[in-house]
C-alpha positions in Angstrom: 11.3 -4.5 35.8 10.2 -4.4 39.5 9.1 -1.4 41.5 8.6 -1.5 45.3 5.6 0.2 46.7 7.5 3.0 48.5 9.3 3.8 45.2 6.2 4.9 43.4 5.5 8.2 45.3 5.9 11.2 43.1 7.2 11.7 39.6 9.1 14.7 40.8 11.2 12.9 43.5 14.6 11.6 42.6 14.3 8.1 44.2 16.7 5.3 43.2 14.9 2.4 41.7 15.7 -1.2 42.0 15.6 -2.3 38.4 16.1 -6.0 37.6 16.8 -6.7 34.0 16.0 -10.1 32.5 18.8 -12.0 30.7 19.5 -10.7 27.2 17.2 -12.3 24.6 17.5 -12.2 20.8 13.8 -12.7 20.2 11.9 -10.1 18.3 9.3 -10.0 21.0 11.7 -8.7 23.6 13.1 -6.1 21.2 9.7 -4.9 20.4 8.7 -4.6 24.1 11.8 -2.5 24.8 11.2 -0.3 21.7 7.6 0.1 22.7 8.7 1.2 26.2 11.1 3.8 24.8 8.4 5.2 22.4 5.9 5.4 25.3 8.3 7.6 27.2 8.9 9.7 24.0 5.1 10.1 23.5 4.6 11.2 27.1 7.3 13.8 26.7 5.7 15.0 23.4 2.3 15.3 25.1 3.8 17.2 28.1 2.4 14.6 30.6 5.8 14.1 32.3 6.3 17.9 32.7 2.9 18.3 34.2 3.6 15.7 36.8 6.9 17.3 37.8 5.2 20.7 38.2 2.2 19.4 40.2 4.3 17.3 42.6 1.2 15.3 43.5 1.2 11.7 44.5 0.7 9.2 41.6 -2.7 7.7 41.4 -3.3 3.9 41.1 -4.1 4.5 37.5 -0.7 6.1 36.9 1.0 3.3 38.7 -0.8 0.8 36.5 0.4 2.7 33.5 4.0 2.5 34.6 3.6 -1.3 35.1 1.8 -1.8 31.9 4.7 -3.7 30.4 3.9 -6.6 32.8 0.5 -7.1 31.1 -0.3 -10.6 29.9 -1.1 -9.2 26.4 2.2 -8.9 24.6 0.7 -6.4 22.1 -1.2 -4.2 24.5 1.2 -1.3 24.2 1.6 -1.5 20.5 0.2 0.8 17.8 -3.0 -0.6 16.4 -4.7 0.0 13.1 -8.0 0.9 14.8 -8.9 1.4 18.4 -11.7 -0.8 19.7 -14.1 2.2 20.0 -13.5 2.9 16.2 -14.4 -0.5 15.0 -17.7 -1.3 13.4 -19.7 -3.9 15.3 -21.0 -6.8 13.2 -23.8 -8.8 14.8 -22.5 -12.2 15.7 -18.8 -11.5 15.0 -18.1 -10.9 18.7 -20.5 -13.5 20.2 -19.2 -16.0 22.7 -20.7 -18.7 20.5 -17.8 -18.2 18.1 -17.4 -21.9 17.5 -21.0 -22.3 16.3 -21.7 -23.0 12.7 -21.5 -20.1 10.2 -24.9 -18.6 9.7 -26.4 -18.5 6.2 -25.7 -15.5 3.9 -27.0 -12.2 5.1 -27.3 -9.1 3.0 -27.2 -7.0 6.1 -23.9 -8.5 7.2 -22.5 -8.0 3.7 -23.4 -4.4 3.9 -21.7 -4.0 7.3 -18.5 -5.7 5.9 -18.6 -3.5 2.7 -16.0 -0.7 2.6 -12.4 -1.9 3.0 -12.4 -3.6 -0.5 -13.6 -0.4 -2.2 -10.9 1.6 -0.5 -8.4 -1.0 -1.6 -9.7 -0.9 -5.2 -8.9 2.8 -5.5 -5.2 1.9 -6.1 -6.4 0.2 -9.3 -7.9 3.5 -10.4 -5.2 6.0 -9.6 -3.9 8.5 -12.2 -0.9 6.3 -12.9 -3.2 3.4 -13.9 -5.4 5.7 -16.0 -2.3 6.9 -17.9 -1.4 3.2 -18.5 -5.0 2.6 -19.7 -5.1 5.5 -22.2 -1.6 4.6 -23.6 -2.5 1.0 -23.9 -5.7 1.9 -25.8 -4.1 4.5 -28.1 -1.1 2.3 -29.0 -2.5 -1.3 -28.7 -6.2 -0.7 -29.4 -8.4 -3.3 -27.9 -5.8 -6.1 -28.0 -4.7 -5.9 -24.3 -8.1 -6.0 -22.7 -7.7 -9.7 -21.9 -4.5 -8.8 -20.1 -6.3 -6.1 -18.1 -8.9 -8.7 -17.0 -6.3 -11.3 -15.9 -4.1 -8.7 -14.3 -7.1 -7.5 -12.2 -7.7 -11.2 -11.3 -4.1 -11.6 -10.1 -4.5 -8.4 -8.1 -7.6 -9.7 -6.4 -5.8 -12.9 -5.4 -2.9 -10.9 -3.8 -5.3 -8.5 -2.0 -7.4 -11.4 -0.6 -4.2 -12.9 0.9 -3.6 -9.5 2.5 -7.1 -9.4 3.9 -6.7 -13.0 5.1 -3.6 -12.0 7.1 -5.3 -9.1 8.7 -8.5 -10.9 9.7 -6.9 -14.2 10.9 -4.2 -12.6 13.0 -5.8 -9.2 14.1 -2.6 -7.5 13.0 -1.6 -6.0 9.6 1.4 -6.7 7.4 3.7 -3.9 8.6 3.3 -5.1 12.2 4.0 -8.7 11.2 7.2 -7.6 9.3 8.5 -5.8 12.4 8.0 -9.0 14.4 9.1 -11.5 11.7 12.4 -10.0 10.5 15.5 -8.8 12.2 15.9 -5.1 12.8 18.0 -4.3 9.8 15.6 -6.2 7.4 12.6 -4.6 9.0 14.0 -1.1 8.7 14.9 -1.8 5.1 11.4 -3.0 4.3 10.0 0.1 6.0 12.2 2.3 3.9 11.2 0.5 0.7 7.5 0.9 1.5 7.9 4.6 2.2 9.8 5.1 -1.1 7.1 3.2 -3.0 4.4 5.3 -1.3 6.2 8.6 -2.1 6.5 7.6 -5.8 2.8 6.7 -5.9 1.8 9.8 -4.1 3.7 12.1 -6.5 1.8 10.6 -9.4 -1.5 10.9 -7.6 -1.0 14.5 -6.5 0.2 15.5 -10.0 -2.8 13.8 -11.5 -5.1 15.8 -9.3 -3.2 19.0 -10.1 -3.6 18.3 -13.8 -7.3 17.8 -13.4 -7.6 21.1 -11.5 -5.7 22.8 -14.3 -8.1 21.3 -16.9 -11.2 22.3 -15.0 -9.9 25.8 -14.5 -9.1 26.1 -18.2 -5.4 26.7 -17.3 -6.1 29.5 -14.8 -4.5 27.4 -12.0 -1.0 26.3 -12.6 0.3 22.8 -11.6 1.9 24.0 -8.4 -1.4 25.6 -7.2 -3.2 22.4 -7.9 -0.6 20.6 -5.8 -1.2 22.9 -2.8 -5.0 22.4 -3.1 -4.5 18.6 -3.3 -2.1 18.7 -0.3 -4.9 20.1 1.9 -7.0 16.9 1.4 -5.2 15.3 4.3 -7.0 17.7 6.7 -10.3 16.9 5.1 -9.4 13.2 5.6 -8.8 13.9 9.3 -12.1 15.8 9.5 -13.9 12.7 8.0 -12.1 10.3 10.3 -13.5 12.1 13.3 -17.0 11.1 12.2 -16.2 7.4 12.0 -15.1 4.8 9.5 -18.4 4.5 7.7 -18.5 8.2 6.8 -15.0 7.9 5.3 -16.0 4.9 3.3 -19.1 6.7 2.1 -17.0 9.6 0.9 -14.8 7.2 -1.1 -17.9 5.5 -2.5 -19.0 8.9 -3.9 -15.6 9.4 -5.6 -15.7 5.9 -7.1 -19.2 6.6 -8.4 -18.0 9.9 -9.9 -15.2 8.1 -11.8 -17.6 5.4 -13.0 -20.2 7.9 -14.2 -17.6 10.2 -15.9 -15.8 7.4 -17.8 -19.0 5.6 -18.6 -20.3 8.9 -20.1 -17.2 9.1 -22.2 -17.7 5.5 -23.3 -21.3 6.3 -24.3 -20.2 9.5 -26.2 -17.4 7.8 -28.2 -19.3 4.5 -28.8 -16.4 2.0 -29.1 -16.9 -1.1 -31.1 -18.7 -3.8 -29.0 -17.4 -6.6 -31.2 -13.8 -5.5 -31.0 -14.2 -5.0 -27.2 -15.5 -8.5 -26.7 -12.8 -10.0 -28.9 -10.1 -8.0 -27.0 -11.4 -9.4 -23.6 -11.7 -13.0 -24.7 -8.9 -13.5 -27.2 -5.3 -13.2 -26.0 -3.1 -11.3 -28.4 0.3 -9.8 -27.9 2.8 -8.3 -30.4 6.3 -7.1 -30.1 5.1 -3.5 -30.7 2.8 -3.6 -27.7 5.0 -5.4 -25.2 5.8 -2.2 -23.3 2.2 -1.3 -22.9 1.4 -4.9 -21.8 4.1 -4.7 -19.1 2.6 -1.4 -18.0 -0.9 -2.9 -17.7 0.3 -5.8 -15.5 2.8 -3.6 -13.5 0.1 -1.2 -12.4 -2.0 -3.9 -10.7 0.1 -4.4 -7.6 0.9 -1.3 -5.7 3.2 -2.1 -2.7 1.5 0.3 -0.3 -1.9 -1.2 -1.2 -0.8 -4.6 0.0 0.0 -3.1 3.4 -3.2 -1.0 3.4 -5.8 -3.8 2.8 -4.4 -5.9 5.7 -5.1 -3.0 8.0 -8.4 -1.9 6.6 -10.1 -5.2 7.3 -9.5 -4.7 11.0 -12.1 -1.9 11.0 -14.7 -4.5 11.8 -14.9 -6.2 15.2 -14.0 -9.8 14.5 -12.3 -12.0 17.2 -9.4 -13.7 15.5 -9.6 -16.5 18.2 -13.0 -17.6 16.9 -12.4 -19.7 13.8 -16.0 -19.6 12.4 -16.2 -15.8 12.9 -12.9 -15.4 11.0 -14.2 -17.7 8.2 -17.4 -15.6 8.0 -15.5 -12.4 7.8 -13.3 -13.7 5.1 -16.3 -14.9 3.2 -17.9 -11.5 3.1 -14.7 -9.7 2.4 -14.1 -12.0 -0.6 -17.5 -11.0 -2.0 -17.0 -7.3 -1.3 -13.5 -7.2 -2.7 -14.5 -9.1 -5.9 -17.4 -6.7 -6.5 -15.1 -3.7 -5.9 -12.5 -4.9 -8.4 -15.1 -5.8 -11.0 -16.2 -2.1 -10.8 -12.5 -1.0 -11.1 -12.0 -3.3 -14.1 -15.0 -1.8 -15.8 -13.7 1.8 -15.2 -10.3 0.9 -16.6 -12.0 -0.8 -19.5 -14.0 2.4 -20.3 -10.8 4.5 -20.4 -8.9 2.0 -22.5 -11.6 1.6 -25.1 -12.3 5.3 -25.4 -8.7 6.0 -26.4 -8.6 2.9 -28.5 -11.6 4.1 -30.5 -10.3 7.7 -30.8 -6.6 7.3 -31.3 -5.5 3.8 -32.2 -3.5 3.9 -35.4 -3.4 7.7 -35.5 -0.2 9.8 -35.5 -1.1 11.2 -32.1 -1.2 7.8 -30.5 2.5 7.8 -29.3 2.4 11.2 -27.8 -0.8 11.0 -25.6 -0.2 11.3 -21.9 -2.1 12.3 -18.8 -1.2 16.0 -19.3 -2.5 16.4 -22.8 -5.2 13.7 -23.0 -8.0 16.2 -22.4 -6.9 18.4 -25.2 -6.7 15.5 -27.6 -10.2 14.3 -26.6 -11.6 17.8 -27.1 -10.0 18.1 -30.5 -11.3 14.7 -31.5 -14.8 14.8 -30.2 -15.5 18.6 -29.9 -17.6 20.4 -27.2 -21.3 19.9 -26.9 -23.5 20.8 -23.9 -21.1 19.0 -21.6 -17.6 19.0 -23.3 -15.7 15.7 -23.0 -12.7 17.6 -21.8 -14.5 18.5 -18.5 -15.9 15.0 -18.1 -12.3 13.7 -18.3 -11.2 16.3 -15.9 -13.9 15.4 -13.3 -13.1 11.7 -13.5 -9.3 12.4 -13.2 -9.9 14.7 -10.2 -12.0 12.0 -8.5 -9.2 9.4 -9.2 -6.5 11.7 -7.9 -8.2 12.9 -4.8 -9.4 9.4 -3.7 -5.9 7.9 -4.3 -4.0 10.6 -2.5 -6.2 10.2 0.6 -5.9 6.4 0.6 -2.1 7.0 0.2 -2.2 9.1 3.4 -4.1 6.3 5.1 -1.6 3.7 4.0 1.3 5.9 5.1 -0.2 6.0 8.6 -0.4 2.2 8.8 3.0 1.6 7.4 4.8 4.1 9.7 2.8 3.0 12.8 3.3 -0.7 12.0 7.0 -0.8 11.3 8.1 1.8 13.9 5.3 1.1 16.5 4.8 4.9 16.8 1.9 5.9 18.9 1.4 9.4 17.5 -1.7 11.5 17.3 -3.5 11.0 14.0 -3.2 14.6 12.8 0.6 14.5 13.4 1.1 11.2 11.7 -1.0 12.3 8.7 1.0 15.5 8.5 4.3 13.7 8.5 3.1 11.2 5.9 1.7 13.9 3.6 4.9 16.0 4.0 7.0 13.1 2.7 5.3 13.4 -0.7 4.3 17.0 -1.0 7.8 18.5 -0.8 9.1 16.4 -3.8 5.8 16.9 -5.6 6.0 20.7 -5.4 9.5 20.5 -6.8 8.2 18.4 -9.7 5.3 20.8 -10.3 7.6 23.8 -10.5 10.2 22.3 -12.8 7.9 20.2 -15.1 4.9 22.4 -15.5 5.9 23.6 -19.0 6.8 20.3 -20.6 4.4 17.4 -21.3 7.3 15.2 -22.5 9.2 15.9 -19.2 6.2 14.9 -17.2 5.9 11.6 -19.2 9.6 10.9 -18.6 9.2 11.6 -14.9 6.1 9.3 -14.8 8.2 6.5 -16.3 10.9 6.9 -13.6 8.2 6.8 -10.9 6.7 3.6 -12.4 10.2 2.1 -12.2 10.6 3.3 -8.6 7.4 1.5 -7.6 8.2 -1.6 -9.7 11.4 -2.3 -7.8 9.5 -2.2 -4.5 7.0 -4.9 -5.4 9.0 -7.9 -4.1 9.3 -6.2 -0.7 5.6 -6.3 -0.2 4.7 -9.6 -2.0 7.4 -11.9 -0.6 6.8 -11.0 3.1 3.0 -11.4 2.5 3.4 -14.8 0.9 5.9 -16.0 3.5 3.6 -15.0 6.4 0.3 -16.4 5.1 2.2 -19.8 4.5 3.4 -20.0 8.2 1.3 -22.0 10.6 2.9 -20.1 13.5 1.4 -16.9 12.2 -1.8 -18.0 10.6 -2.7 -21.1 12.6 -5.4 -23.1 10.8 -5.8 -20.2 8.3 -2.5 -20.7 6.6 -2.9 -21.2 2.9 -2.9 -24.7 1.4 -0.3 -26.2 -0.9 -2.2 -25.5 -4.1 -2.9 -21.9 -3.1 0.7 -21.5 -2.1 2.0 -22.8 -5.5 -0.5 -20.6 -7.4 0.3 -17.4 -5.5 4.1 -17.9 -5.8 3.7 -18.4 -9.5 1.6 -15.2 -9.7 4.1 -13.3 -7.6 7.0 -14.7 -9.7 5.2 -13.6 -12.9 4.7 -10.1 -11.5 8.3 -9.8 -10.4 9.6 -11.1 -13.7 7.4 -8.7 -15.7 8.5 -5.8 -13.6 12.1 -7.0 -14.0 11.7 -6.8 -17.7 10.3 -3.3 -17.4 13.3 -2.3 -15.3 15.9 -3.9 -17.7 14.3 -2.3 -20.7 14.1 1.1 -19.1 17.7 1.1 -17.9 19.1 -0.1 -21.2 17.4 2.8 -22.9 18.1 5.5 -20.3 21.4 4.6 -18.7 24.3 5.6 -21.0 26.9 7.0 -18.5 29.6 4.5 -17.5 29.8 5.7 -13.9 26.1 5.8 -13.4 25.8 2.4 -15.1 28.3 0.9 -12.7 26.5 2.4 -9.7 23.2 0.9 -11.0 24.8 -2.6 -11.3 26.2 -2.4 -7.7 22.7 -1.4 -6.5 21.2 -4.2 -8.5 23.5 -6.8 -6.9 22.5 -5.6 -3.4 18.8 -5.5 -4.5 18.9 -9.1 -5.8 20.7 -10.3 -2.7 18.0 -8.8 -0.4 15.2 -10.3 -2.5 16.9 -13.8 -2.3 17.3 -13.3 1.4 13.6 -12.6 1.8 12.7 -15.7 -0.3 15.1 -18.1 1.4 14.9 -16.8 5.0 13.9 -19.5 7.4 14.5 -22.4 5.0 17.1 -25.1 5.3 18.6 -23.9 2.0 19.5 -20.5 3.5 21.0 -22.1 6.5 23.1 -24.4 4.3 24.2 -21.5 2.2 25.3 -19.6 5.3 27.1 -22.7 6.6 28.9 -23.3 3.3 29.9 -19.6 3.1 31.3 -19.7 6.7 33.3 -22.8 6.0 34.6 -21.2 2.8 35.7 -18.1 4.8 37.4 -20.4 7.4 39.3 -22.2 4.7 40.4 -19.0 3.1 41.4 -17.5 6.4 43.5 -20.6 7.2 45.3 -20.2 3.9 46.0 -16.6 4.7 47.3 -17.5 8.1 44.5 -15.7 10.1 42.2 -18.5 11.3 38.6 -17.6 12.2 36.8 -19.0 15.2 33.1 -20.0 15.1 
């Protein structure tokens, strides 16, 4: 787009502009530039800047002219929504030095401390109320026998999250941004919709978990809906913390994780589970037909779709130049250490919860009826009061889990919306939109399910299913992107890592597929609803196959064969198709 000098006079003058359009292009880059230009106009209208110029009728400054011509910048991503502005990022000594090609310095505890934070925020998704419910049900029904699976599931989760961090550090852009660039518009919008649905499902569980904790700690004085309202206000506290910088926000989450660790470790000490059985459960794999559902639940809770998007954005909170290979390697090294430490802590917390309920309820008649809503009452009935009743310890730990996960959910929602749609909105507005998506359905849930523990458990199963079906739409794009040299450069994953990660991803998808099949067989009895489910399932599988095969020769061959088949069929019908 070209503007002559005399055309840029006043925003209020109606002067015809000589606009020269380049030839149409199908590239994603051109589409994104056009969409970015449209959104920049929309943002200006929202801020009232266009209206102010029209009212003032003052000549445009050089700065305003440069803004109008920003699309001609050499940086193709300059006008895009970014995870963090440069002023918000934490400076790590050496990470921005011009000597980026120098050898990596030896290990530094100070640098590890500066890189510590994103991994712990990521680990909160392993500790949300949905995971805690899976832990307590696994312990009550399967005893100590699934602890080995919890360990390996956490390890698989670490592998996936490190790939997410690798993508963010090596490219300087997060997964949602890459998906917008990598896939055609219809696929990108579909992936965004799936991510939002998964986030809403997770957020409902997390907000309800916090509301249950508030109800426990208030001894029932505050109903579920009141707890939901209190929890909804956390997004404003989140915005308040954000104004004080990334490190303050990370410190707040560290306090919440410590609260969970202390609470559930206290419960572990009070109930004194068997150390011998615990060690056997961790080291000796054991699985029976009676515990298969709990096993699937343990593995299915490890990968949260929104968390895969979140981690690739969180690692960009440190200033690391992606063009300097050794600095990227150094950042990945420290992030690997930090993320591993964070998930070891999350594994220990999950282990505490599982073993407490294994010790108290395994083999009892109450085992099959324990859920998040009534777990506190069962614990109080089993272990009594004391100076610090176990009911309140459980409530404090559950509240910390719910609050931390709802805030990180809001954080993830901002990155997902901004990345897929390239929306440059003010943080408070984007957080409000993200929070509203979940709070409205959660309030409905709180009003209708407050009086029934069984109904809440059924709803929780449906929400688990909702999140399970979204897993391929986060995993497959991630594995596709980190395997591409055009995206990752020299940091693309090797052949062995590629095989291992695809095996892990396939295992997670198959396990969640089993959960879905088992759930629908038991729940779907109506013929019309069943037919609708099968139609949706065919579309779902087709989209998953498209994501897997896209860009490969196999997909091109399938399209070619399909087209030839259509041509043959059309010739038979007397309506030939042209290429």
